[in-house]
Legacy VTK file of the C-alpha trace (Angstrom):
# vtk DataFile Version 3.0
C-alpha trace
ASCII
DATASET POLYDATA
POINTS 163 float
28.152 3.051 -8.980
29.113 1.868 -5.535
26.923 -0.394 -3.592
26.059 2.336 -1.068
25.187 4.759 -3.666
22.901 2.153 -5.159
21.313 1.584 -1.990
20.746 5.257 -1.517
19.162 5.784 -4.882
16.976 2.782 -4.315
15.806 4.209 -1.083
15.189 7.399 -2.645
13.122 5.855 -5.293
11.169 3.695 -2.862
10.440 6.929 -0.865
9.104 8.585 -3.877
6.793 5.730 -4.830
5.475 5.412 -1.397
4.786 9.153 -1.293
3.301 9.142 -4.731
1.203 6.131 -3.789
-0.036 8.019 -0.664
-1.082 10.980 -2.561
-2.891 8.930 -5.144
-4.634 6.922 -2.532
-5.680 9.952 -0.311
-7.329 11.460 -3.409
-9.168 8.208 -3.961
-10.085 7.532 -0.371
-13.753 7.887 0.887
-12.778 11.160 2.462
-12.465 12.591 -0.919
-15.641 11.297 -2.338
-18.846 13.265 -2.607
-21.003 13.419 0.450
-23.605 11.329 -1.264
-21.009 8.382 -1.461
-20.177 8.954 2.118
-23.613 8.032 3.328
-23.184 4.881 1.474
-20.057 3.874 3.284
-20.271 0.525 5.439
-19.599 0.833 9.069
-16.424 -1.028 8.534
-15.349 1.451 5.806
-16.305 4.390 7.962
-13.847 2.849 10.813
-11.120 2.699 8.144
-11.734 6.089 6.990
-11.473 7.327 10.588
-8.351 5.569 11.199
-6.698 6.893 8.077
-7.776 10.412 9.295
-6.426 9.934 12.655
-2.939 8.903 11.273
-2.903 11.556 8.571
-4.058 14.220 10.985
-1.092 13.539 13.286
-3.053 11.971 16.077
-1.124 11.886 19.426
-2.323 8.239 19.606
-1.604 6.327 16.449
-2.456 3.120 18.195
-6.223 4.382 18.396
-6.022 4.129 14.448
-4.403 0.672 14.578
-6.971 -0.699 16.899
-9.878 0.579 14.560
-8.293 -1.173 11.629
-7.712 -4.416 13.620
-11.424 -4.180 14.696
-12.331 -4.028 11.102
-10.029 -7.073 10.159
-11.493 -8.985 13.179
-14.942 -8.421 11.862
-14.063 -8.858 8.275
-10.852 -10.664 7.547
-11.206 -9.962 3.986
-11.500 -6.211 4.315
-8.884 -5.215 1.701
-8.606 -1.413 2.732
-8.043 -2.181 6.406
-5.409 -4.529 5.359
-3.783 -2.077 2.956
-3.662 0.634 5.666
-2.303 -1.785 8.335
0.563 -2.446 5.784
0.964 1.230 5.040
1.361 2.023 8.840
3.645 -1.031 9.340
5.904 0.655 6.624
5.676 3.985 8.504
6.788 2.282 11.787
9.608 0.298 10.132
7.732 -3.216 10.531
8.674 -4.325 7.222
7.861 -8.086 7.643
4.483 -7.242 9.012
4.000 -4.733 5.971
4.891 -7.766 3.700
2.301 -9.884 5.284
-0.451 -7.310 4.862
0.326 -6.205 1.392
0.506 -9.909 0.371
-2.953 -10.424 1.867
-4.216 -7.180 -0.046
-2.852 -8.744 -3.306
-4.463 -12.205 -2.559
-7.951 -10.347 -1.815
-7.657 -8.246 -5.031
-4.929 -9.059 -7.507
-6.047 -6.315 -9.712
-5.666 -3.586 -7.056
-2.516 -1.836 -8.353
-1.748 0.046 -5.221
-1.486 -3.088 -3.241
0.856 -4.626 -5.927
2.888 -1.447 -5.926
3.375 -1.370 -2.172
4.177 -4.994 -1.992
6.900 -4.844 -4.698
8.238 -1.600 -3.155
8.567 -3.085 0.367
10.268 -6.231 -1.340
12.756 -3.897 -2.957
13.437 -2.009 0.410
14.143 -5.458 1.981
16.711 -6.249 -0.934
14.302 -8.822 -2.286
14.413 -7.525 -6.003
13.385 -11.125 -7.274
10.291 -11.155 -5.175
9.471 -7.649 -6.262
9.865 -8.590 -10.002
7.566 -11.683 -9.568
4.911 -9.634 -8.110
5.288 -6.862 -10.659
5.263 -9.383 -13.741
2.349 -11.405 -12.461
0.123 -8.139 -12.093
1.239 -7.022 -15.431
0.589 -10.304 -17.153
-2.857 -10.544 -15.837
-3.958 -6.832 -15.434
-2.049 -4.784 -18.069
-4.879 -2.372 -18.448
-5.922 -2.075 -14.756
-6.213 1.347 -13.197
-2.747 2.022 -11.873
-0.857 -0.387 -14.157
1.159 2.582 -15.333
2.721 3.173 -11.773
3.451 -0.607 -11.511
5.057 -0.529 -14.878
7.135 2.447 -14.083
8.428 0.811 -10.774
9.335 -2.173 -12.894
11.254 0.143 -15.381
13.082 1.896 -12.507
14.189 -1.454 -10.888
14.489 -3.998 -13.801
15.496 -7.359 -12.951
19.042 -8.255 -12.890
LINES 1 164
163 0 1 2 3 4 5 6 7 8 9 10 11 12 13 14 15 16 17 18 19 20 21 22 23 24 25 26 27 28 29 30 31 32 33 34 35 36 37 38 39 40 41 42 43 44 45 46 47 48 49 50 51 52 53 54 55 56 57 58 59 60 61 62 63 64 65 66 67 68 69 70 71 72 73 74 75 76 77 78 79 80 81 82 83 84 85 86 87 88 89 90 91 92 93 94 95 96 97 98 99 100 101 102 103 104 105 106 107 108 109 110 111 112 113 114 115 116 117 118 119 120 121 122 123 124 125 126 127 128 129 130 131 132 133 134 135 136 137 138 139 140 141 142 143 144 145 146 147 148 149 150 151 152 153 154 155 156 157 158 159 160 161 162
């Protein structure tokens, strides 16, 4: 297989993983929760939810959503979901170095959060850093083999085994 074909296949696989993750996360987002749970959302979670809805709704001003997420992080520097979505939006805007920072923060805040691990590994793969991706995946699978979402992380590892 030629190097350009390998890169193309890697890009396609990464895009599929990102798309599948978004579908999975949107289904688990507070917006998909019953109304009784919505009432229990913290004000910061509500801001994150609003930011995600703005972006997913095709807002004409995506910076409004980014600013909401930054407000959340400023108020609570350990807000996992705000960091996650800032990472996701960094990927969408092609700011891969920022995405790595955000997803590394997500994983440090919640090492058992499979979507964060999956995103971090995927970004590493997109940057051609397969060793870093492999390290993240192995650390997660060694510590949390039965975590919710571990099957997707295992699949990512199977699709992109270490060389």
